[in-house]
SEDRENDREN-925970 format. One record per residue (C-alpha): residue number from 1; residue in three letters; x, y, z. Coordinates in pm, whole numbers. Layout:
BEGIN
SITE     i    aa        x        y        z
SITE   NUM   ALA        X        Y        Z
...
END
This chain:
BEGIN
SITE     i    aa        x        y        z
SITE     1   MET    -3174      -17    -2812
SITE     2   ASP    -3322     -372    -2706
SITE     3   LEU    -3266     -607    -3017
SITE     4   GLY    -3497     -857    -2832
SITE     5   ASN    -3468    -1223    -2860
SITE     6   GLY    -3200    -1215    -2587
SITE     7   LEU    -2957    -1050    -2847
SITE     8   GLY    -2892     -764    -2599
SITE     9   HIS    -2887     -392    -2601
SITE    10   LEU    -2715     -208    -2886
SITE    11   THR    -2586      134    -2911
SITE    12   TYR    -2283      335    -3040
SITE    13   SER    -1975      504    -2838
SITE    14   THR    -2011      866    -2795
SITE    15   LEU    -1635      866    -2785
SITE    16   VAL    -1655      946    -3142
SITE    17   HIS    -1791     1278    -3065
SITE    18   PRO    -1603     1581    -2862
SITE    19   GLY    -1622     1499    -2513
SITE    20   ASP    -1312     1589    -2322
SITE    21   THR    -1507     1830    -2085
SITE    22   TRP    -1871     1805    -1939
SITE    23   ASP    -1961     2093    -2170
SITE    24   ASP    -1828     1919    -2482
SITE    25   ILE    -2014     1598    -2410
SITE    26   TRP    -2354     1752    -2302
SITE    27   ALA    -2316     1925    -2635
SITE    28   SER    -2258     1602    -2818
SITE    29   LEU    -2517     1420    -2635
SITE    30   THR    -2785     1661    -2692
SITE    31   THR    -2686     1718    -3067
SITE    32   TYR    -2609     1386    -3207
SITE    33   VAL    -2793     1127    -2984
SITE    34   PRO    -3138     1229    -3042
SITE    35   ALA    -3055     1255    -3438
SITE    36   VAL    -2927      908    -3428
SITE    37   LYS    -3213      757    -3254
SITE    38   GLU    -3476      958    -3474
SITE    39   ARG    -3313      755    -3757
SITE    40   VAL    -3245      448    -3591
SITE    41   ALA    -3527      376    -3322
SITE    42   PRO    -3772      636    -3361
SITE    43   ASP    -4040      461    -3155
SITE    44   ARG    -3865      262    -2903
SITE    45   ARG    -3605      330    -2619
SITE    46   PHE    -3262      425    -2741
SITE    47   GLY    -2943      325    -2514
SITE    48   VAL    -2658      544    -2447
SITE    49   SER    -2301      491    -2408
SITE    50   LEU    -2166      785    -2233
SITE    51   ARG    -1795      899    -2235
SITE    52   LEU    -1712     1063    -1922
SITE    53   SER    -1352     1204    -1864
SITE    54   ALA    -1236     1261    -1518
SITE    55   ALA    -1326     1648    -1563
SITE    56   SER    -1655     1554    -1648
SITE    57   VAL    -1709     1312    -1341
SITE    58   GLY    -1581     1577    -1110
SITE    59   ARG    -1850     1816    -1257
SITE    60   LEU    -2131     1553    -1217
SITE    61   GLN    -2006     1451     -875
SITE    62   ALA    -2010     1797     -738
SITE    63   ASP    -2335     1926     -907
SITE    64   ALA    -2670     1749     -808
SITE    65   THR    -2842     1984    -1044
SITE    66   GLU    -2647     1869    -1327
SITE    67   ARG    -2694     1499    -1247
SITE    68   ARG    -3069     1580    -1266
SITE    69   ARG    -3074     1773    -1575
SITE    70   LEU    -2901     1471    -1747
SITE    71   LYS    -3157     1224    -1611
SITE    72   ALA    -3421     1440    -1704
SITE    73   PHE    -3302     1486    -2053
SITE    74   LEU    -3243     1115    -2099
SITE    75   ASP    -3628     1037    -1995
SITE    76   ASP    -3758     1314    -2199
SITE    77   ASN    -3601     1175    -2531
SITE    78   ASP    -3670      821    -2438
SITE    79   LEU    -3308      727    -2393
SITE    80   TYR    -3143      518    -2128
SITE    81   LEU    -2783      518    -2000
SITE    82   TYR    -2633      146    -1976
SITE    83   THR    -2249      199    -2001
SITE    84   VAL    -1991      469    -1956
SITE    85   ASN    -1642      468    -2124
SITE    86   ALA    -1376      533    -1845
SITE    87   PHE    -1096      421    -2036
SITE    88   PRO     -941      759    -2127
SITE    89   TYR     -911      941    -1811
SITE    90   GLY     -808     1263    -1951
SITE    91   PRO     -824     1441    -2300
SITE    92   PHE     -865     1218    -2569
SITE    93   LYS     -973     1448    -2879
SITE    94   ASN     -770     1673    -3080
SITE    95   THR     -442     1612    -2869
SITE    96   VAL     -156     1347    -2894
SITE    97   VAL     -279     1058    -2683
SITE    98   MET      -78      760    -2762
SITE    99   GLU       38      538    -2451
SITE   100   ASP      -67      811    -2232
SITE   101   VAL     -429      712    -2267
SITE   102   TYR     -373      421    -2013
SITE   103   GLU     -252      670    -1738
SITE   104   PRO     -329      681    -1465
SITE   105   ASP     -305      324    -1455
SITE   106   TRP     -468       76    -1236
SITE   107   ARG     -180      111     -957
SITE   108   THR     -324      438     -900
SITE   109   ASP     -580      598     -636
SITE   110   ALA     -690      839     -901
SITE   111   ARG     -806      541    -1126
SITE   112   VAL     -981      391     -841
SITE   113   GLU    -1139      699     -722
SITE   114   TYR    -1267      818    -1081
SITE   115   THR    -1421      472    -1142
SITE   116   MET    -1600      466     -810
SITE   117   ALA    -1740      803     -876
SITE   118   ILE    -1866      683    -1234
SITE   119   ALA    -2025      401    -1042
SITE   120   ASP    -2212      614     -805
SITE   121   ILE    -2330      830    -1115
SITE   122   LEU    -2450      523    -1288
SITE   123   ALA    -2644      408     -962
SITE   124   GLU    -2818      737     -991
SITE   125   VAL    -2866      805    -1355
SITE   126   GLY    -2843      468    -1524
SITE   127   GLY    -3145      314    -1716
SITE   128   GLU    -3387       75    -1542
SITE   129   GLY    -3393     -277    -1613
SITE   130   VAL    -3012     -299    -1689
SITE   131   ASN    -2703     -363    -1502
SITE   132   PRO    -2488      -62    -1627
SITE   133   SER    -2127     -125    -1702
SITE   134   ILE    -1798       74    -1687
SITE   135   GLN    -1539       23    -1964
SITE   136   THR    -1195       51    -1815
SITE   137   ALA     -832       32    -1938
SITE   138   PRO     -668     -299    -1961
SITE   139   LEU     -485     -225    -1619
SITE   140   GLY     -164      -46    -1786
SITE   141   PHE       84      -47    -2038
SITE   142   LYS      267     -342    -2069
SITE   143   PRO      621     -195    -2103
SITE   144   ARG      544      -20    -1748
SITE   145   VAL      485     -377    -1578
SITE   146   THR      806     -398    -1458
SITE   147   GLY      757     -677    -1194
SITE   148   ALA      509     -885    -1010
SITE   149   ASP      454     -598     -757
SITE   150   VAL      285     -393    -1022
SITE   151   VAL       34     -654    -1103
SITE   152   ASP       -4     -705     -698
SITE   153   ALA      -99     -322     -708
SITE   154   TYR     -359     -347     -998
SITE   155   THR     -514     -634     -829
SITE   156   THR     -544     -461     -490
SITE   157   GLN     -688     -150     -667
SITE   158   VAL     -935     -340     -855
SITE   159   THR    -1068     -525     -524
SITE   160   ARG    -1104     -187     -362
SITE   161   THR    -1331      -91     -678
SITE   162   VAL    -1529     -409     -621
SITE   163   ALA    -1557     -346     -257
SITE   164   HIS    -1735      -17     -350
SITE   165   LEU    -1959     -186     -615
SITE   166   VAL    -2090     -432     -349
SITE   167   ASP    -2154     -140     -115
SITE   168   LEU    -2326       33     -370
SITE   169   GLU    -2524     -275     -444
SITE   170   ALA    -2628     -281     -103
SITE   171   ARG    -2729       78      -65
SITE   172   THR    -2905      124     -388
SITE   173   GLY    -3016     -208     -536
SITE   174   ARG    -2814     -128     -850
SITE   175   THR    -2553     -383     -987
SITE   176   VAL    -2296     -184    -1162
SITE   177   THR    -2004     -374    -1337
SITE   178   LEU    -1651     -309    -1420
SITE   179   ALA    -1518     -423    -1753
SITE   180   LEU    -1149     -450    -1830
SITE   181   GLU    -1077     -401    -2208
SITE   182   PRO     -775     -608    -2328
SITE   183   GLU     -572     -399    -2590
SITE   184   PRO     -255     -479    -2780
SITE   185   HIS       49     -379    -2611
SITE   186   CYS     -107     -373    -2263
SITE   187   TYR     -109     -596    -1965
SITE   188   LEU     -397     -769    -2068
SITE   189   GLU     -360     -790    -2425
SITE   190   THR     -441    -1146    -2541
SITE   191   THR     -766    -1350    -2452
SITE   192   ASP     -511    -1619    -2310
SITE   193   GLU     -345    -1338    -2096
SITE   194   THR     -693    -1212    -1971
SITE   195   VAL     -816    -1560    -1874
SITE   196   GLU     -483    -1633    -1696
SITE   197   TYR     -523    -1299    -1480
SITE   198   PHE     -890    -1349    -1386
SITE   199   VAL     -845    -1717    -1300
SITE   200   ASP     -517    -1678    -1125
SITE   201   ARG     -570    -1352     -974
SITE   202   LEU     -913    -1187     -952
SITE   203   PHE    -1101    -1535     -883
SITE   204   GLY     -824    -1657     -655
SITE   205   ASP     -849    -1722     -270
SITE   206   ASN     -640    -1423     -196
SITE   207   VAL     -876    -1180     -349
SITE   208   ALA    -1157    -1335     -203
SITE   209   GLU    -1006    -1295      141
SITE   210   ASP     -929     -947       90
SITE   211   LEU    -1270     -851      -32
SITE   212   ALA    -1430    -1033      241
SITE   213   GLY    -1236     -819      469
SITE   214   ARG    -1326     -502      315
SITE   215   THR    -1702     -594      280
SITE   216   GLY    -1785     -839      564
SITE   217   LEU    -1892    -1117      308
SITE   218   SER    -1768    -1467      364
SITE   219   PRO    -1478    -1563      134
SITE   220   ALA    -1725    -1788      -81
SITE   221   GLU    -1963    -1480     -112
SITE   222   ALA    -1678    -1234     -192
SITE   223   GLN    -1551    -1465     -464
SITE   224   ARG    -1889    -1493     -629
SITE   225   ALA    -1926    -1103     -581
SITE   226   THR    -1610    -1053     -784
SITE   227   ARG    -1736    -1280    -1061
SITE   228   ARG    -2075    -1069    -1058
SITE   229   HIS    -1898     -729    -1076
SITE   230   VAL    -1576     -767    -1261
SITE   231   GLY    -1563     -889    -1644
SITE   232   VAL    -1440     -783    -1995
SITE   233   VAL    -1510     -584    -2277
SITE   234   PHE    -1445     -790    -2569
SITE   235   ASP    -1354     -559    -2831
SITE   236   VAL    -1362     -772    -3175
SITE   237   GLY    -1119     -529    -3327
SITE   238   HIS     -860     -537    -3071
SITE   239   GLN     -852     -915    -3074
SITE   240   SER     -867     -936    -3434
SITE   241   VAL     -535     -752    -3425
SITE   242   GLN     -394    -1053    -3238
SITE   243   PHE     -487    -1293    -3514
SITE   244   GLU     -716    -1470    -3265
SITE   245   ASP     -969    -1700    -3362
SITE   246   VAL    -1271    -1517    -3208
SITE   247   ASP    -1506    -1811    -3164
SITE   248   SER    -1230    -1977    -2980
SITE   249   SER    -1165    -1667    -2754
SITE   250   LEU    -1511    -1624    -2671
SITE   251   GLN    -1570    -1964    -2593
SITE   252   GLN    -1249    -1941    -2371
SITE   253   LEU    -1391    -1669    -2166
SITE   254   ALA    -1733    -1825    -2134
SITE   255   ASP    -1545    -2158    -2008
SITE   256   ALA    -1364    -1964    -1741
SITE   257   GLY    -1674    -1804    -1620
SITE   258   ILE    -1558    -1472    -1704
SITE   259   GLU    -1855    -1230    -1810
SITE   260   VAL    -1822    -1016    -2143
SITE   261   PHE    -2008     -729    -1976
SITE   262   LYS    -1985     -557    -2334
SITE   263   LEU    -1921     -699    -2675
SITE   264   GLN    -1784     -409    -2879
SITE   265   GLU    -1812     -427    -3251
SITE   266   ALA    -1495     -288    -3419
SITE   267   ALA    -1308     -361    -3726
SITE   268   ALA     -913     -302    -3775
SITE   269   LEU     -702     -219    -4074
SITE   270   HIS     -601     -559    -4243
SITE   271   VAL     -330     -581    -4497
SITE   272   PRO     -330     -950    -4661
SITE   273   GLU        9     -876    -4826
SITE   274   VAL      256     -599    -4763
SITE   275   THR      406     -438    -5081
SITE   276   PRO      551     -104    -5170
SITE   277   ALA      229       25    -5318
SITE   278   VAL       25      -80    -4978
SITE   279   ILE      303       97    -4796
SITE   280   GLU      226      412    -4974
SITE   281   ALA     -144      375    -4941
SITE   282   LEU     -114      330    -4544
SITE   283   ARG      101      640    -4479
SITE   284   PRO     -234      854    -4446
SITE   285   PHE     -333      635    -4147
SITE   286   THR        8      700    -3975
SITE   287   ASP      -84     1069    -3923
SITE   288   THR     -312     1009    -3608
SITE   289   VAL     -301     1100    -3230
SITE   290   TYR     -367      768    -3142
SITE   291   LEU     -152      427    -3121
SITE   292   THR     -143      227    -3427
SITE   293   GLN      -48      -99    -3278
SITE   294   THR       47     -353    -3561
SITE   295   VAL       89     -717    -3557
SITE   296   GLN      301     -895    -3847
SITE   297   ARG      212    -1249    -3932
SITE   298   ASP      499    -1425    -4137
SITE   299   ASP      668    -1773    -4160
SITE   300   ASP      821    -1680    -3828
SITE   301   GLY      510    -1631    -3653
SITE   302   LEU      364    -1295    -3519
SITE   303   THR      574     -991    -3439
SITE   304   ARG      437     -668    -3252
SITE   305   PHE      494     -318    -3342
SITE   306   LEU      383      -24    -3114
SITE   307   HIS      292      199    -3397
SITE   308   LEU      228      124    -3792
SITE   309   THR      518      379    -3862
SITE   310   ASP      759      101    -3690
SITE   311   ALA      611     -177    -3896
SITE   312   ILE      655       28    -4207
SITE   313   ALA     1030       97    -4109
SITE   314   ALA     1106     -264    -4034
SITE   315   TRP      946     -390    -4363
SITE   316   GLU     1130     -114    -4570
SITE   317   ASP     1458     -230    -4391
SITE   318   GLU     1384     -598    -4466
SITE   319   PRO     1099     -655    -4713
SITE   320   LYS      929    -1000    -4662
SITE   321   ARG      619    -1188    -4755
SITE   322   CYS      386    -1099    -4453
SITE   323   GLU       26     -995    -4340
SITE   324   TRP      -49     -677    -4118
SITE   325   ARG     -331     -605    -3871
SITE   326   THR     -325     -264    -3716
SITE   327   HIS     -527     -104    -3417
SITE   328   PHE     -729      150    -3631
SITE   329   HIS    -1079      157    -3583
SITE   330   MET    -1238      140    -3920
SITE   331   PRO    -1619      178    -4012
SITE   332   VAL    -1797     -151    -3936
SITE   333   PHE    -1972     -149    -4279
SITE   334   LEU    -1635     -133    -4478
SITE   335   ASP    -1478     -417    -4608
SITE   336   ASP    -1278     -382    -4937
SITE   337   LEU    -1034      -69    -4936
SITE   338   GLY     -888     -139    -5248
SITE   339   LEU     -502     -220    -5189
SITE   340   PHE     -603     -332    -4849
SITE   341   ARG     -926     -420    -4645
SITE   342   THR    -1060     -433    -4287
SITE   343   THR    -1120     -703    -4033
SITE   344   ARG    -1504     -707    -4090
SITE   345   PHE    -1454    -1082    -4152
SITE   346   VAL    -1388    -1141    -3802
SITE   347   LEU    -1644     -908    -3681
SITE   348   GLU    -1905    -1105    -3853
SITE   349   ASP    -1755    -1424    -3734
SITE   350   ALA    -1810    -1264    -3355
SITE   351   LEU    -2158    -1160    -3426
SITE   352   ALA    -2269    -1476    -3553
SITE   353   PHE    -2132    -1653    -3234
SITE   354   HIS    -2311    -1410    -3025
SITE   355   LYS    -2637    -1486    -3223
SITE   356   ARG    -2609    -1840    -3163
SITE   357   ASN    -2479    -1820    -2795
SITE   358   LYS    -2638    -1480    -2664
SITE   359   LEU    -2299    -1386    -2526
SITE   360   SER    -2364    -1032    -2382
SITE   361   SER    -2651     -826    -2281
SITE   362   GLN    -2463     -507    -2390
SITE   363   LEU    -2337     -449    -2745
SITE   364   GLU    -2163     -115    -2862
SITE   365   ILE    -2004       14    -3165
SITE   366   GLU    -1677      210    -3121
SITE   367   THR    -1535      366    -3416
SITE   368   TYR    -1423      657    -3256
SITE   369   THR    -1156      760    -3532
SITE   370   TRP    -1399      986    -3757
SITE   371   ASP    -1188     1260    -3676
SITE   372   VAL     -857     1087    -3814
SITE   373   LEU    -1033      897    -4095
SITE   374   PRO     -848      976    -4415
SITE   375   ALA    -1085     1229    -4621
SITE   376   HIS    -1185      979    -4882
SITE   377   LEU    -1330      743    -4625
SITE   378   LYS    -1578     1013    -4474
SITE   379   ASP    -1910      997    -4681
SITE   380   GLY    -2171     1217    -4537
SITE   381   THR    -2222     1350    -4180
SITE   382   ILE    -2116     1175    -3851
SITE   383   VAL    -2492     1117    -3816
SITE   384   ASP    -2489      926    -4143
SITE   385   TYR    -2184      742    -4047
SITE   386   VAL    -2310      624    -3697
SITE   387   CYS    -2630      528    -3843
SITE   388   ARG    -2472      322    -4109
SITE   389   GLU    -2277      134    -3868
SITE   390   LEU    -2574       73    -3624
SITE   391   GLU    -2801      -42    -3933
SITE   392   TRP    -2531     -276    -4066
SITE   393   VAL    -2473     -457    -3714
SITE   394   THR    -2847     -458    -3644
SITE   395   ALA    -2894     -636    -3985
SITE   396   GLN    -2595     -897    -3897
SITE   397   LEU    -2788    -1008    -3566
SITE   398   THR    -3180     -987    -3677
SITE   399   SER    -3169    -1120    -4049
SITE   400   ASP    -3236    -1472    -4128
END
């Protein structure tokens, strides 16, 4: 839904629902999204963020009737599609995902072809009056980046995709954007790393010349096209795990001319001080199919762990006074969890920054962990949970 006053379009990610196949996501889309709209936007258009796996994309790509059915459903229910989550390529729910969520990474033709197909679908089905975005992986899992040749391959494949987006815009008049999402333990992890990659690689002369050769644009036009079509998803929860000052991070992106195509409202687990009692209270959060990247801050600086269980084991081996932040998406309306809390306070800062600066035209809540949340944090139905998150974010942005 358009919040007005330049605040952008707000929705929630359907990644929270079952959606590994097209039949799954169709059932989720038709069951839950109208119910959410009825609660939070009964008299106005409601935006949709659609999770599309490679299997779903294959189905839609091959079946024009199914694409028409999707467009008709959106129109008939006063819904409009403005973003697709194309980060997880394969199954994401009810299966062990871990670091395989980044595969195939941006070296591969499979990732490129999947992303191009989504762009084609968005050009056909996306809502009018918005430039739809594709949320994608942060190029690859950092331990698998074994040299500069890997980064070169990432960049070439992203450039191929931009060439497709340029051609798509020329043919259809629709500007579809590609938004890379930094995440802990990935090649694009911190805001500093992200800015360095964009400035030194994507916005550099070599990419402009490559794109010019692929599209017939001049190098200057190609450089502008890259800036128009490639930006970031800024997940507030991800960057809070890095102990970043989000105001500084967001300003850094703006100063570098990197578009925040989507500002994701998310909160992470936050342990202000690790104690034996906290360790016991955290154990239910280790039973998950997802990565729980954890960053520890102590007198020696920051230490990064791939899993919360790794951080627990290290602390039990050598207890010390320290603070943890963990990549576990928590409901954004929660703050105090008893022995620990969430990084909602960082999200509040990010929303205040956006309210002042109108940073992004697309906002999305991405708390996809309903299925693995400890039972004591599940109060009500999934629709109740989603609506409460939407209402909380809306209040942050629209209240005086």
